[in-house]
MIPA-230723 format. One record per atom (N, C-alpha, C, O, CB): residue number from 1; residue in three letters; atom name; x, y, z. Coordinates in Angstrom, 3 decimals. Atoms other than C-alpha are relative to their C-alpha. Glycine has a CB too. Example, Ala and Ser with C-alpha at 12.3 -4.5 7.8 and 13.67 -1.06 7.14 Angstrom:
REM MIPA-230723
ATOM   num   residu   atome          X          Y          Z
ATOM     1      ALA       N      0.890     -1.190      0.000
ATOM     1      ALA      CA     12.300     -4.500      7.800
ATOM     1      ALA       C      0.900      1.200      0.000
ATOM     1      ALA       O      1.936      1.181      0.665
ATOM     1      ALA      CB     -0.992      0.027      1.246
ATOM     2      SER       N     -0.820     -1.190     -0.060
ATOM     2      SER      CA     13.670     -1.060      7.140
ATOM     2      SER       C     -0.770      1.090      0.730
ATOM     2      SER       O     -0.261      2.198      0.899
ATOM     2      SER      CB      0.414      0.462     -1.415
This chain:
REM MIPA-230723
ATOM   num   residu   atome          X          Y          Z
ATOM     1      MET       N     -1.423      0.538      0.084
ATOM     1      MET      CA    -13.163    -11.216      8.126
ATOM     1      MET       C      1.042      0.971     -0.534
ATOM     1      MET       O      0.983      1.571     -1.607
ATOM     1      MET      CB      0.030     -1.223     -0.891
ATOM     2      ARG       N     -1.078     -1.122      0.452
ATOM     2      ARG      CA    -10.009     -9.055      8.122
ATOM     2      ARG       C      1.388     -0.689     -0.031
ATOM     2      ARG       O      1.644     -1.778      0.483
ATOM     2      ARG      CB      0.063      1.357      1.101
ATOM     3      TYR       N     -1.476      0.543      0.377
ATOM     3      TYR      CA     -6.372     -9.568      7.103
ATOM     3      TYR       C      0.838      0.235      1.391
ATOM     3      TYR       O      0.984      1.329      1.937
ATOM     3      TYR      CB      0.773      0.946     -1.434
ATOM     4      VAL       N     -0.947     -0.091     -1.254
ATOM     4      VAL      CA     -4.127    -10.353     10.154
ATOM     4      VAL       C      1.369     -0.936     -0.635
ATOM     4      VAL       O      1.364     -2.094     -1.052
ATOM     4      VAL      CB     -0.851     -0.793      1.643
ATOM     5      LYS       N     -1.231      0.509      0.688
ATOM     5      LYS      CA     -0.424    -10.851      8.934
ATOM     5      LYS       C      0.358     -1.329      0.652
ATOM     5      LYS       O      0.714     -2.271     -0.056
ATOM     5      LYS      CB      1.232      1.041      0.105
ATOM     6      SER       N     -0.515      1.430     -0.873
ATOM     6      SER      CA      0.367    -13.718     11.772
ATOM     6      SER       C     -0.704     -1.069     -0.659
ATOM     6      SER       O     -0.143     -2.102     -1.025
ATOM     6      SER      CB     -0.421     -0.074      1.760
ATOM     7      GLN       N      0.804      1.261      0.280
ATOM     7      GLN      CA     -2.592    -15.762     10.653
ATOM     7      GLN       C      0.385     -0.342     -1.414
ATOM     7      GLN       O      0.478     -1.533     -1.710
ATOM     7      GLN      CB     -1.648      0.194      0.163
ATOM     8      MET       N     -0.335      0.387      1.435
ATOM     8      MET      CA     -1.627    -15.512      6.854
ATOM     8      MET       C      1.298     -0.672     -0.097
ATOM     8      MET       O      1.471     -1.555     -0.937
ATOM     8      MET      CB      0.028      1.211     -0.923
ATOM     9      LYS       N     -1.184      0.565     -0.145
ATOM     9      LYS      CA      1.880    -16.344      7.799
ATOM     9      LYS       C     -0.082     -1.543      0.241
ATOM     9      LYS       O      0.577     -2.371     -0.387
ATOM     9      LYS      CB      0.666      0.687      1.045
ATOM    10      GLN       N      0.234      1.385     -0.769
ATOM    10      GLN      CA      0.693    -19.539      9.773
ATOM    10      GLN       C     -0.664     -0.731     -1.311
ATOM    10      GLN       O     -0.266     -1.847     -1.643
ATOM    10      GLN      CB     -1.159      0.085      1.583
ATOM    11      LEU       N      0.883      0.670      1.116
ATOM    11      LEU      CA     -1.661    -20.408      6.774
ATOM    11      LEU       C      0.859     -0.397     -1.152
ATOM    11      LEU       O      0.738     -1.475     -1.733
ATOM    11      LEU      CB     -1.158      0.985     -0.551
ATOM    12      ILE       N     -0.968      0.359      1.221
ATOM    12      ILE      CA      1.023    -20.262      4.102
ATOM    12      ILE       C      1.033     -1.041      0.452
ATOM    12      ILE       O      1.461     -1.930     -0.284
ATOM    12      ILE      CB      0.826      1.349     -0.566
ATOM    13      LYS       N     -1.073      1.038     -0.323
ATOM    13      LYS      CA      3.520    -22.135      6.260
ATOM    13      LYS       C     -0.638     -1.365      0.042
ATOM    13      LYS       O      0.100     -2.318     -0.209
ATOM    13      LYS      CB      0.724      0.295      1.400
ATOM    14      GLU       N      0.601      1.242     -0.204
ATOM    14      GLU      CA      1.080    -24.961      6.772
ATOM    14      GLU       C     -0.543     -0.524     -1.383
ATOM    14      GLU       O     -1.081     -1.629     -1.463
ATOM    14      GLU      CB     -1.110      0.127      1.073
ATOM    15      ASN       N      0.483      0.295      1.337
ATOM    15      ASN      CA      0.197    -25.034      3.076
ATOM    15      ASN       C      0.961      0.120     -1.200
ATOM    15      ASN       O      1.314      1.217     -1.633
ATOM    15      ASN      CB     -1.093      0.853     -0.241
ATOM    16      GLU       N     -1.046     -0.272      0.948
ATOM    16      GLU      CA      2.660    -25.962      0.345
ATOM    16      GLU       C     -0.595      0.642     -1.393
ATOM    16      GLU       O      0.098      1.241     -2.216
ATOM    16      GLU      CB      0.781     -1.369     -0.271
ATOM    17      ALA       N      0.512     -0.675      1.399
ATOM    17      ALA      CA      0.250    -24.864     -2.547
ATOM    17      ALA       C     -0.048      1.574      0.175
ATOM    17      ALA       O      0.070      2.272     -0.832
ATOM    17      ALA      CB     -1.617     -0.559     -0.438
ATOM    18      LEU       N      0.101     -1.407     -0.228
ATOM    18      LEU      CA     -0.057    -21.341     -0.980
ATOM    18      LEU       C      1.620      0.553      0.142
ATOM    18      LEU       O      1.910      1.723     -0.103
ATOM    18      LEU      CB     -0.977      0.276      1.414
ATOM    19      GLN       N     -1.406     -0.431      0.022
ATOM    19      GLN      CA      3.824    -21.223     -0.491
ATOM    19      GLN       C      0.467      0.239     -1.430
ATOM    19      GLN       O      1.241      1.170     -1.652
ATOM    19      GLN      CB      0.903     -1.049      0.684
ATOM    20      LYS       N     -0.405      0.188      1.388
ATOM    20      LYS      CA      4.278    -21.944     -4.268
ATOM    20      LYS       C     -0.720      1.335     -0.631
ATOM    20      LYS       O     -0.134      2.191     -1.294
ATOM    20      LYS      CB     -0.530     -1.561     -0.683
ATOM    21      GLN       N      0.721     -1.404      0.617
ATOM    21      GLN      CA      1.616    -19.206     -5.215
ATOM    21      GLN       C      0.668      1.176      0.410
ATOM    21      GLN       O      0.829      2.104     -0.383
ATOM    21      GLN      CB     -1.528      0.229      0.468
ATOM    22      LEU       N     -0.662     -1.244     -0.377
ATOM    22      LEU      CA      3.408    -16.733     -3.089
ATOM    22      LEU       C      1.245      0.266     -0.576
ATOM    22      LEU       O      1.628      1.412     -0.811
ATOM    22      LEU      CB      0.177      0.067      1.325
ATOM    23      LYS       N     -1.246     -0.242      0.744
ATOM    23      LYS      CA      6.596    -17.304     -4.664
ATOM    23      LYS       C     -0.107      0.414     -1.530
ATOM    23      LYS       O      0.672      1.201     -2.067
ATOM    23      LYS      CB      0.801     -1.244      0.089
ATOM    24      VAL       N      0.267     -0.389      1.358
ATOM    24      VAL      CA      5.165    -17.128     -8.182
ATOM    24      VAL       C     -0.673      1.404     -0.007
ATOM    24      VAL       O     -0.422      2.048     -1.025
ATOM    24      VAL      CB     -0.899     -1.069     -0.701
ATOM    25      LEU       N      0.589     -1.473     -0.332
ATOM    25      LEU      CA      3.190    -13.701     -7.042
ATOM    25      LEU       C      1.264      0.836      0.116
ATOM    25      LEU       O      1.445      1.834     -0.582
ATOM    25      LEU      CB     -0.956      0.100      1.498
ATOM    26      MET       N     -1.315     -1.017     -0.293
ATOM    26      MET      CA      6.606    -12.272     -5.762
ATOM    26      MET       C      0.828      0.108     -1.267
ATOM    26      MET       O      1.312      1.185     -1.616
ATOM    26      MET      CB      1.068     -0.593      1.259
ATOM    27      LYS       N     -0.876     -0.318      1.272
ATOM    27      LYS      CA      8.485    -13.087     -9.057
ATOM    27      LYS       C     -0.737      0.699     -1.030
ATOM    27      LYS       O     -0.285      1.744     -1.497
ATOM    27      LYS      CB      0.568     -1.269     -0.659
ATOM    28      GLU       N      0.725     -0.451      1.028
ATOM    28      GLU      CA      5.855    -12.459    -11.532
ATOM    28      GLU       C     -0.446      1.608      0.013
ATOM    28      GLU       O     -0.421      2.344     -0.974
ATOM    28      GLU      CB     -1.137     -0.886     -0.029
ATOM    29      HIS       N      0.306     -1.418     -0.063
ATOM    29      HIS      CA      4.757     -9.123    -10.334
ATOM    29      HIS       C      1.027      0.954      0.892
ATOM    29      HIS       O      0.809      2.093      1.304
ATOM    29      HIS      CB     -1.432      0.094      0.572
ATOM    30      ASP       N     -1.169     -0.985     -0.603
ATOM    30      ASP      CA      8.124     -7.992     -8.672
ATOM    30      ASP       C     -0.555      0.548      1.456
ATOM    30      ASP       O     -0.237      1.684      1.808
ATOM    30      ASP      CB      0.320      1.450     -1.137
ATOM    31      LEU       N      0.459     -0.379     -1.344
ATOM    31      LEU      CA      6.377     -7.792     -5.135
ATOM    31      LEU       C      0.937     -0.380      1.312
ATOM    31      LEU       O      1.714     -1.335      1.329
ATOM    31      LEU      CB     -1.355     -0.665      0.159
ATOM    32      GLU       N     -0.677      0.412     -1.266
ATOM    32      GLU      CA      7.819     -7.839     -1.672
ATOM    32      GLU       C     -0.900     -0.974      0.547
ATOM    32      GLU       O     -2.056     -1.074      0.137
ATOM    32      GLU      CB      0.285      1.172      1.023
ATOM    33      LYS       N      0.573      1.033     -0.762
ATOM    33      LYS      CA      6.799    -10.531      0.497
ATOM    33      LYS       C     -1.489      0.509      0.646
ATOM    33      LYS       O     -2.579     -0.015      0.411
ATOM    33      LYS      CB      1.095     -0.418      1.151
ATOM    34      PRO       N      1.441     -0.424     -0.754
ATOM    34      PRO      CA      4.111     -8.514      2.711
ATOM    34      PRO       C     -1.114      0.516     -1.123
ATOM    34      PRO       O     -2.319      0.397     -0.902
ATOM    34      PRO      CB      0.288      1.394      1.194
ATOM    35      TYR       N      1.010     -0.215      1.113
ATOM    35      TYR      CA      2.450     -7.263     -0.618
ATOM    35      TYR       C     -0.505     -1.082     -0.574
ATOM    35      TYR       O     -1.707     -1.186     -0.819
ATOM    35      TYR      CB      0.474      0.717     -1.022
ATOM    36      ALA       N      0.464      1.371      0.659
ATOM    36      ALA      CA      2.353    -10.626     -2.120
ATOM    36      ALA       C     -0.908     -0.776      0.987
ATOM    36      ALA       O     -1.786     -1.479      0.488
ATOM    36      ALA      CB      1.312     -0.974     -0.393
ATOM    37      MET       N      0.755      0.683     -0.783
ATOM    37      MET      CA      0.797    -12.038      0.851
ATOM    37      MET       C     -1.293      0.623      0.285
ATOM    37      MET       O     -2.244     -0.075      0.638
ATOM    37      MET      CB      0.669     -0.261      1.079
ATOM    38      LYS       N      1.412     -0.575     -0.126
ATOM    38      LYS      CA     -2.001     -9.613      1.136
ATOM    38      LYS       C     -0.543     -0.125     -1.463
ATOM    38      LYS       O     -1.762      0.003     -1.576
ATOM    38      LYS      CB     -0.028      1.638      0.577
ATOM    39      ALA       N      0.776      0.176      1.332
ATOM    39      ALA      CA     -2.678    -10.119     -2.665
ATOM    39      ALA       C     -0.371     -1.354      0.041
ATOM    39      ALA       O     -1.441     -1.657     -0.488
ATOM    39      ALA      CB      0.815      0.326     -1.354
ATOM    40      LEU       N      0.612      1.671     -0.145
ATOM    40      LEU      CA     -2.903    -14.107     -1.892
ATOM    40      LEU       C     -1.079     -0.015      0.753
ATOM    40      LEU       O     -2.041     -0.713      0.432
ATOM    40      LEU      CB      0.967     -1.118      0.721
ATOM    41      TYR       N      1.166     -0.020     -0.881
ATOM    41      TYR      CA     -5.152    -13.273      0.948
ATOM    41      TYR       C     -1.280      0.367     -0.791
ATOM    41      TYR       O     -2.287     -0.338     -0.719
ATOM    41      TYR      CB      0.227      1.010      1.163
ATOM    42      HIS       N      1.235     -0.474      0.735
ATOM    42      HIS      CA     -7.604    -11.325     -1.327
ATOM    42      HIS       C     -0.320     -0.978     -1.010
ATOM    42      HIS       O     -1.498     -1.197     -1.294
ATOM    42      HIS      CB      0.170      1.387     -0.663
ATOM    43      ALA       N      0.274      0.793      1.282
ATOM    43      ALA      CA     -7.194    -13.737     -4.218
ATOM    43      ALA       C     -0.535     -1.535      0.539
ATOM    43      ALA       O     -1.352     -2.165     -0.133
ATOM    43      ALA      CB      1.530     -0.106     -1.016
ATOM    44      GLU       N      0.232      1.205     -0.386
ATOM    44      GLU      CA     -7.465    -16.956     -2.138
ATOM    44      GLU       C     -0.855     -0.307      1.100
ATOM    44      GLU       O     -1.573     -1.306      1.110
ATOM    44      GLU      CB      1.032     -0.475      0.184
ATOM    45      VAL       N      0.589      0.283     -1.059
ATOM    45      VAL      CA     -8.832    -16.435      1.256
ATOM    45      VAL       C     -1.382      0.734      0.229
ATOM    45      VAL       O     -2.362      0.072      0.570
ATOM    45      VAL      CB      0.903      0.218      0.957
ATOM    46      THR       N      1.204     -0.624     -0.112
ATOM    46      THR      CA    -11.502    -13.639      1.399
ATOM    46      THR       C     -1.103     -0.589     -0.586
ATOM    46      THR       O     -1.050     -1.360     -1.544
ATOM    46      THR      CB      0.086      1.156     -0.436
ATOM    47      GLU       N      1.271      0.480      0.298
ATOM    47      GLU      CA    -15.168    -14.240      1.259
ATOM    47      GLU       C     -0.074     -1.208     -1.011
ATOM    47      GLU       O      0.209     -1.035     -2.196
ATOM    47      GLU      CB     -0.754      1.116     -0.496
ATOM    48      GLY       N      0.136      1.239      1.071
ATOM    48      GLY      CA    -15.728    -17.795     -0.376
ATOM    48      GLY       C      1.270     -0.396     -0.548
ATOM    48      GLY       O      1.166     -1.193     -1.481
ATOM    48      GLY      CB     -0.912      0.346     -1.260
ATOM    49      GLY       N     -0.971      0.319      0.548
ATOM    49      GLY      CA    -12.217    -18.149     -1.126
ATOM    49      GLY       C      0.434     -1.402      0.273
ATOM    49      GLY       O     -0.197     -1.947      1.179
ATOM    49      GLY      CB      0.815      0.869      0.253
ATOM    50      LYS       N     -0.330      1.567     -0.124
ATOM    50      LYS      CA    -10.578    -21.782     -1.270
ATOM    50      LYS       C      0.488     -0.379      1.323
ATOM    50      LYS       O      0.204     -1.453      1.852
ATOM    50      LYS      CB      1.105     -0.466     -1.018
ATOM    51      TYR       N     -0.467      0.212     -1.243
ATOM    51      TYR      CA     -8.658    -21.200      1.983
ATOM    51      TYR       C     -0.643      0.820      1.132
ATOM    51      TYR       O     -0.057      1.134      2.168
ATOM    51      TYR      CB      1.347      0.211     -0.051
ATOM    52      GLN       N      0.880     -1.023     -1.014
ATOM    52      GLN      CA    -11.450    -19.046      3.819
ATOM    52      GLN       C     -0.090     -0.952      1.558
ATOM    52      GLN       O      0.192     -0.452      2.647
ATOM    52      GLN      CB     -1.943      0.349     -0.809
ATOM    53      LEU       N      0.229      0.765     -1.176
ATOM    53      LEU      CA    -12.167    -22.036      6.383
ATOM    53      LEU       C      1.266     -0.276      0.895
ATOM    53      LEU       O      1.307     -0.312      2.125
ATOM    53      LEU      CB     -0.604     -1.272     -0.418
ATOM    54      ALA       N     -1.368      0.341     -0.763
ATOM    54      ALA      CA     -8.559    -22.829      7.184
ATOM    54      ALA       C      0.476      1.332      0.681
ATOM    54      ALA       O      1.043      1.418      1.771
ATOM    54      ALA      CB      1.247     -0.583     -1.091
ATOM    55      TYR       N     -0.536     -1.426     -0.696
ATOM    55      TYR      CA     -7.873    -19.084      7.739
ATOM    55      TYR       C     -0.864      0.394      1.278
ATOM    55      TYR       O     -0.397      0.794      2.345
ATOM    55      TYR      CB     -0.131      1.347     -1.138
ATOM    56      GLN       N      0.875     -0.089     -1.281
ATOM    56      GLN      CA    -10.901    -18.779     10.008
ATOM    56      GLN       C      0.428     -0.780      1.254
ATOM    56      GLN       O      0.455     -0.332      2.400
ATOM    56      GLN      CB     -1.374     -0.487     -0.325
ATOM    57      ALA       N     -0.201      0.652     -1.259
ATOM    57      ALA      CA     -9.887    -21.653     12.053
ATOM    57      ALA       C      1.341      0.435      0.702
ATOM    57      ALA       O      1.529      0.060      1.860
ATOM    57      ALA      CB     -0.025     -1.507     -0.225
ATOM    58      LEU       N     -1.155     -0.457     -0.753
ATOM    58      LEU      CA     -6.585    -20.101     12.961
ATOM    58      LEU       C     -0.205      1.341      0.850
ATOM    58      LEU       O      0.674      1.910      1.496
ATOM    58      LEU      CB      1.131      0.196     -0.989
ATOM    59      GLU       N      0.356     -1.254     -0.662
ATOM    59      GLU      CA     -8.524    -17.104     14.338
ATOM    59      GLU       C     -0.374     -0.669      1.580
ATOM    59      GLU       O     -0.288      0.121      2.521
ATOM    59      GLU      CB     -1.413      0.890     -0.889
ATOM    60      LYS       N      0.366      0.552     -1.137
ATOM    60      LYS      CA     -9.594    -19.475     17.296
ATOM    60      LYS       C      1.172     -0.530      0.901
ATOM    60      LYS       O      0.926     -1.062      1.984
ATOM    60      LYS      CB     -0.903     -0.995     -0.331
């Protein structure tokens, strides 16, 4: 599984909890949106992450 920016944007758009987490990451760590999205991907989506199945469903 690899990071695809458009898929991650779609996943965040469809999930309110991820939207909130993204905003918190951006504020707490002073990150720009693209970097915060990648951090969120590695924390919540990759191998066994809470949102892995939803992310993989967007590939199809």
